[in-house]
N, C-alpha and C positions, 0 to 999 in steps of 0.2 A: 954778935947777933944784930941783925937789922930789925930795929923795932917797928919801922914802917911796914915791913913785910909781915911781921907778927900781927900788927893791927889790921892789915888787909885780910889776913886769914880769919881773925876773930869776927870781922864785919861780915865776911862771906858766910861764916857759920851761923851767925845771928840771923842773917837775912835768908838763909837756906838758898844761897846762890852758888852755882858751879864756879870754881876758882881755877884760873889758868896759872900754872907755875912754870917758870923756866928753870929747869933742874939739871944739875951736874951730877953724874953718877960718881960712885966712890973712887973710881980710877982717875976721874977728872978728865977723861977723854971724850965722853959722850955728853952732849948738852942738847936738851930738847924741851919743847913746850908740852905740858901734860895738863889735861882737864881732869880735875878731881873734885870730889865732894868731901869737905873737911868734917871730921868727927871729934877728934880728941888730940891732946898733946901727951907726950911721954918723955921720960928722962931715963936713958940707959947709959950707965958708966959716964955720967956727966954730959952726955950729948942730948940736946933737945930734939925731939922728933914730932912729926905730924902724922897721925893715922888718918888716912883718907881713902875713899873709894876711887881707884884709878879707872876712869871710864874706858879708855882704850885697852887696858889690860883686863877689864871686867873682874876686878878683885880689889880687896883691901891691901894697901901698901903702907909702909912706914917710910917717910921722907925726912932726911936730916934737914932741919931748918937752916943750918949753916950752908947747905948746898942749894938752897932755893935762892936764885939770883934775882928773880922778879916774880911778882904776884899781882894778878889783875882779876877783879871780879867781873864775871860775865853777866849777861842779862838772863841767862838760863837758870831757872829754879830747879830744885830737886826735892823729891819726897825721901826723907831719911830712911835708910836701911837699918840703921843702928841709932841708939840714943846719941844726941849731940851733946858733948861734954865741954864744949868751948863756949865761954861767955865773954 
């Protein structure tokens, strides 16, 4: 796990800033930047995940943290749709 990415996610959540992630899908074939609003972490079968609102998909999604290759905080703020459980 990349702890720098984890800290960037936490900072974006604390500051209520949109996060840009460079994400690889499960197949490993598709890589793309996604703008998301971070809300919470999860652990399923030992895999760490991020629940976030995917702005382009207009819905909540779970992203495997191990497949987030880069994370950058944008200047765009957001009004939470759900309780933010990341500290």
